[in-house]
C-alpha positions in Angstrom: 115.6 105.3 80.8 112.1 105.0 79.3 112.3 103.9 75.7 108.7 102.8 75.0 105.1 103.7 75.9 102.4 101.0 76.2 98.8 102.2 76.0 95.6 100.4 77.0 92.9 101.1 74.5 89.3 100.9 75.9 88.8 103.9 78.3 92.3 105.2 77.8 92.8 106.0 74.1 89.1 106.1 73.4 86.3 106.2 76.0 84.4 103.2 74.9 83.5 102.4 78.5 81.1 105.3 79.2 78.6 104.5 76.3 78.9 100.8 77.2 77.7 101.5 80.8 75.2 104.2 79.8 73.4 101.7 77.5 73.1 99.3 80.4 72.0 102.0 82.9 69.2 103.0 80.6 68.0 99.3 80.2 68.2 98.7 84.0 66.2 101.9 84.6 63.4 100.6 82.3 63.0 97.8 84.8 63.2 100.0 87.8 66.6 98.8 88.8 69.9 100.5 89.6 72.9 99.4 87.5 75.5 97.7 89.7 78.4 100.1 89.0 80.6 98.4 91.7 80.4 95.0 90.0 81.0 96.6 86.6 84.1 98.3 87.8 85.5 95.3 89.5 84.6 92.6 86.9 84.4 94.3 83.5 86.5 97.5 83.3 90.0 96.5 82.3 89.2 92.8 82.5 87.5 90.1 80.5 83.9 91.1 79.8 82.7 87.5 80.3 83.3 87.9 84.0 80.0 89.7 84.3 76.8 89.5 82.2 74.6 92.5 82.8 71.6 90.9 81.0 71.8 87.7 83.1 72.3 89.7 86.3 69.2 91.8 85.6 67.1 88.6 85.1 68.5 87.2 88.3 67.6 90.2 90.5 64.2 90.5 88.9 63.6 86.8 89.5 62.0 86.2 86.0 63.1 85.3 82.5 64.1 88.0 80.0 65.1 88.0 76.4 68.7 88.5 77.3 70.0 88.4 73.8 67.6 91.2 72.8 68.9 93.3 75.7 72.5 92.7 74.7 71.7 93.7 71.1 70.1 96.9 72.2 73.1 97.8 74.3 75.6 97.0 71.5 73.6 99.1 69.0 73.5 102.1 71.4 77.3 101.8 72.0 78.0 101.4 68.3 76.1 104.5 67.4 78.0 106.6 70.0 81.4 105.3 69.1 81.0 106.0 65.3 81.7 109.6 65.9 83.7 109.5 69.2 87.2 111.1 69.1 90.3 110.0 71.0 90.4 111.1 74.6 92.0 114.6 75.2 95.8 114.7 74.9 96.2 111.2 73.4 97.1 112.3 69.9 99.5 114.9 71.2 101.2 112.3 73.4 101.6 109.9 70.4 103.0 112.7 68.2 105.4 113.9 71.0 106.5 110.3 71.6 107.2 109.7 67.9 109.2 113.0 67.7 111.2 111.9 70.7 112.0 108.5 69.2 109.9 106.6 71.8 108.5 103.3 70.7 104.7 102.7 71.0 102.5 99.7 71.6 99.0 98.9 72.6 98.1 96.2 75.2 94.3 95.7 75.2 91.9 93.0 76.6 89.6 93.6 73.6 90.0 91.8 70.3 92.2 92.8 67.3 89.2 93.7 65.1 87.8 96.0 67.7 91.0 97.8 68.7 92.5 98.1 65.2 89.2 99.1 63.7 88.8 102.0 66.1 92.5 103.0 65.9 92.1 103.3 62.1 88.9 105.3 62.6 90.8 107.7 64.9 93.7 107.9 62.5 96.1 106.5 65.1 96.8 103.0 63.9 100.2 103.9 62.2 101.7 105.2 65.4 102.0 101.7 66.9 104.6 99.1 66.1 103.0 96.5 68.2 99.3 95.8 69.1 98.7 93.0 71.6 95.1 91.9 72.2 93.1 89.2 73.9 93.8 86.6 71.1 97.6 86.9 71.9 97.6 85.8 75.5 96.0 83.1 77.8 95.0 85.4 80.7 93.7 88.9 80.6 94.1 91.8 83.1 94.6 91.9 86.0 97.1 89.2 85.0 100.2 90.6 83.5 100.3 88.6 80.3 99.3 91.4 77.9 102.0 93.7 79.2 104.6 90.9 79.2 103.7 90.2 75.6 104.1 93.8 74.7 107.6 93.9 76.3 108.5 90.7 74.4 107.3 92.3 71.1 109.3 95.4 71.8 112.3 93.3 73.1 112.6 95.7 76.0 113.0 95.1 79.8 110.3 96.3 82.1 112.2 99.2 83.5 112.5 100.8 80.0 108.8 100.9 79.4 105.9 103.0 80.8 102.2 101.9 80.7 99.2 104.2 80.4 96.0 102.7 82.0 92.6 103.9 83.0 91.4 101.1 85.4 92.4 99.5 88.7 92.7 96.1 86.9 94.9 97.6 84.2 97.2 99.3 86.8 97.5 96.1 88.8 98.4 94.1 85.6 101.1 96.6 84.7 102.5 96.5 88.2 102.5 92.7 88.2 104.5 92.9 85.0 107.0 95.1 86.8 106.3 98.2 84.7 105.7 101.7 85.9 102.3 102.9 85.1 100.5 106.2 84.8 96.7 106.1 85.5 94.4 108.4 83.4 90.9 107.4 84.7 87.9 108.1 82.5 84.5 109.3 83.9 83.6 105.7 84.8 86.9 104.5 86.3 87.4 107.8 88.1 84.7 106.4 90.5 87.0 103.5 91.5 90.0 103.5 93.8 93.2 103.3 91.7 96.3 102.3 93.7 99.8 101.6 92.6 100.2 104.1 89.8 103.3 106.3 89.7 101.1 109.2 88.7 97.4 109.8 88.3 96.1 112.4 85.8 92.6 113.5 84.9 93.7 113.9 81.3 96.8 113.7 79.2 96.2 117.3 78.5 97.2 118.1 82.1 100.9 117.5 81.6 103.2 117.6 78.5 104.9 114.2 77.8 108.3 115.6 78.6 107.2 116.8 82.0 105.4 113.5 82.7 108.5 111.5 81.9 110.5 113.7 84.3 107.9 113.1 87.0 107.8 109.3 86.6 111.6 109.3 87.2 111.0 111.5 90.2 111.7 110.0 93.7 109.6 111.4 96.5 111.1 110.4 99.9 112.0 111.5 103.4 114.8 113.9 103.8 118.2 112.4 104.7 121.4 114.1 105.9 122.8 114.0 102.4 120.0 116.2 101.1 120.6 119.2 103.5 122.8 121.2 101.1 120.5 120.5 98.1 117.4 121.5 100.1 119.0 124.8 101.0 119.8 125.5 97.3 116.1 124.7 96.4 114.8 127.1 99.1 117.1 129.9 98.2 116.5 129.7 94.4 112.7 129.1 94.7 112.1 132.2 96.9 115.1 134.3 95.8 116.0 135.1 99.4 117.5 133.4 102.5 114.5 133.5 104.9 112.9 130.2 104.0 116.2 128.4 103.8 117.3 129.7 107.2 113.9 128.7 108.7 114.3 125.1 107.4 117.8 124.9 108.8 116.7 126.3 112.2 113.7 124.0 112.5 115.9 121.0 111.6 118.6 122.0 114.1 116.0 122.3 116.9 114.3 119.0 116.0 110.9 120.5 115.2 110.6 119.1 111.7 107.7 116.7 112.0 108.0 115.6 108.4 110.5 116.8 105.8 110.3 115.4 102.2 112.3 115.8 99.1 111.7 115.3 95.4 114.8 113.9 93.8 115.3 114.1 90.1 118.4 112.6 88.4 120.1 112.3 91.7 119.6 115.9 92.8 117.0 117.6 95.0 114.5 119.4 92.9 111.8 120.1 95.5 111.2 120.2 99.2 108.2 120.3 101.6 108.3 120.8 105.3 105.7 120.0 107.9 106.0 121.4 111.5 103.7 121.0 114.5 100.9 123.4 115.3 98.7 123.7 118.3 95.3 125.2 119.1 94.7 128.0 121.6 92.8 127.2 123.8 94.6 123.9 124.1 92.9 120.8 122.6 95.0 117.7 123.5 92.8 115.4 121.4 93.8 117.1 118.1 97.1 116.7 116.3 97.9 119.2 113.6 100.7 120.2 111.2 101.6 123.3 109.3 103.1 123.3 105.8 105.8 125.7 105.0 107.7 126.1 103.0 107.0 124.2 99.8 109.7 124.9 97.3 110.6 123.7 93.8 113.6 124.7 91.7 112.5 127.5 89.2 113.4 125.4 86.2 111.3 122.5 87.5 108.2 124.6 88.5 104.9 124.0 86.7 105.8 120.4 85.9 103.8 118.8 88.8 106.7 118.3 91.2 105.1 120.5 93.8 101.8 118.7 93.5 103.5 115.3 93.9 105.2 116.5 97.0 102.0 117.8 98.4 99.9 114.7 97.7 102.6 112.3 99.0 103.1 114.4 102.1 99.4 114.6 102.9 99.1 110.9 102.5 101.9 110.3 104.9 100.5 112.7 107.5 97.2 111.0 107.3 98.8 107.6 107.7 100.6 108.9 110.8 97.3 109.8 112.4 97.3 113.6 112.2 93.9 115.3 112.2 94.5 118.4 110.1 97.0 120.4 108.1 97.1 124.2 107.8 99.0 126.5 105.4 99.2 130.0 104.1 99.0 130.2 100.3 97.0 130.8 97.2 93.5 129.3 97.5 93.3 128.8 93.7 96.3 126.4 93.9 95.7 124.6 97.2 92.0 124.0 96.8 92.9 121.3 94.3 94.2 119.3 97.3 91.1 119.8 99.3 92.1 122.8 101.4 89.4 125.2 102.5 89.5 128.5 104.4 90.3 127.7 108.0 87.6 130.0 109.2 85.0 127.5 107.9 86.2 125.3 110.7 86.1 128.1 113.3 89.9 128.6 113.3 92.1 131.6 112.8 95.8 132.3 113.2 98.4 135.0 114.0 98.4 135.5 110.2 94.7 136.3 110.1 91.6 134.5 108.9 91.5 135.4 105.2 91.2 133.0 102.3 95.0 132.5 102.3 94.9 130.7 105.7 93.6 127.3 104.7 93.0 123.9 106.3 92.7 120.3 105.3 90.8 118.0 107.6 92.6 114.6 107.5 90.0 112.7 109.6 86.4 113.5 108.7 84.7 115.3 111.5 87.8 115.8 113.6 87.3 119.5 113.9 83.6 119.5 114.6 82.9 122.1 117.2 86.5 123.3 117.2 87.3 127.0 117.6 90.3 129.2 118.5 93.7 130.2 117.1 96.2 127.9 115.4 99.7 128.6 116.7 102.8 127.9 114.7 106.1 127.0 116.3 108.0 130.2 117.5 110.8 129.8 114.9 108.4 131.3 112.3 108.2 134.6 114.2 111.8 134.4 115.2 112.8 134.6 111.5 109.9 136.9 110.7 108.2 134.4 108.4 
């Protein structure tokens, strides 16, 4: 059970990172150079700033001396002017208030100094929410080493499995994982350009999901179906669709061994959601392409609109891609499925027995796999057998 939330500061509570990089980008542009975003993301964001000196690097690539301290002063002044009026990132204050109302304990674990972090927390009116603030002065090693998060756990006197970290950067996520703590990633406009791996959940903003629903999702287990899940899956399908058709289809497909991939979302020991992938073929036959169809995707009514369906979809798509499939098709609301990258299948020259409207959608798992493809996507006959 989660009893405490641990927040990073820079880029997570307050987007201090965008103006920091914007200042350097402007300086580099004056010298006709492109700012090295890849190095900045790897060495600076969520880590010790001393790992990379943009002023020294600029002088190096220009091959001449520069007044490096003057450049640093210009960048600091620009950043300070922006931060004087910058608010907290969307959803942060709401999460802190919800956490306090729920009795959750709160801490900050930041690689910046106490004066910086505490000063801006006071400016934002958020300082009083936190019972512990751990900064660079409190540890020997900064992120991606786990020391800051281990120090936060020690200050709270809690084990790792009773805490949840909120981070915005790959280095921060890695540090939390090394400390054995589950972590939610909330990238800012800068860190959104980096690959973030290892987070239990990735959000664009804390406004996307109420804290109560997020905590439920973090405790969610997405895994392959087992024999013990069969009855729970049927309950989910029946309750989600308020009829027997989808539940009967799942049972029939399973009995005939045509379920290429069947995954469940388990919450508090019970099945709360289910997604089924079945094989599809192209007509005329194209042996070089391997495709799957999604259907059904179901979530218990009381758990809908909490992100469980999205988690099932994302994990399922990742698994299909890892298994070497070329594409996935489905029938559904384009407004919902476009967020996962699905497009109308007709854009790829494909139709189906269900037509070629916007509802028949496709996700290409291997870029270019469907170049030159055309024809009709055929679902397994069990769909027509049960009039699905």
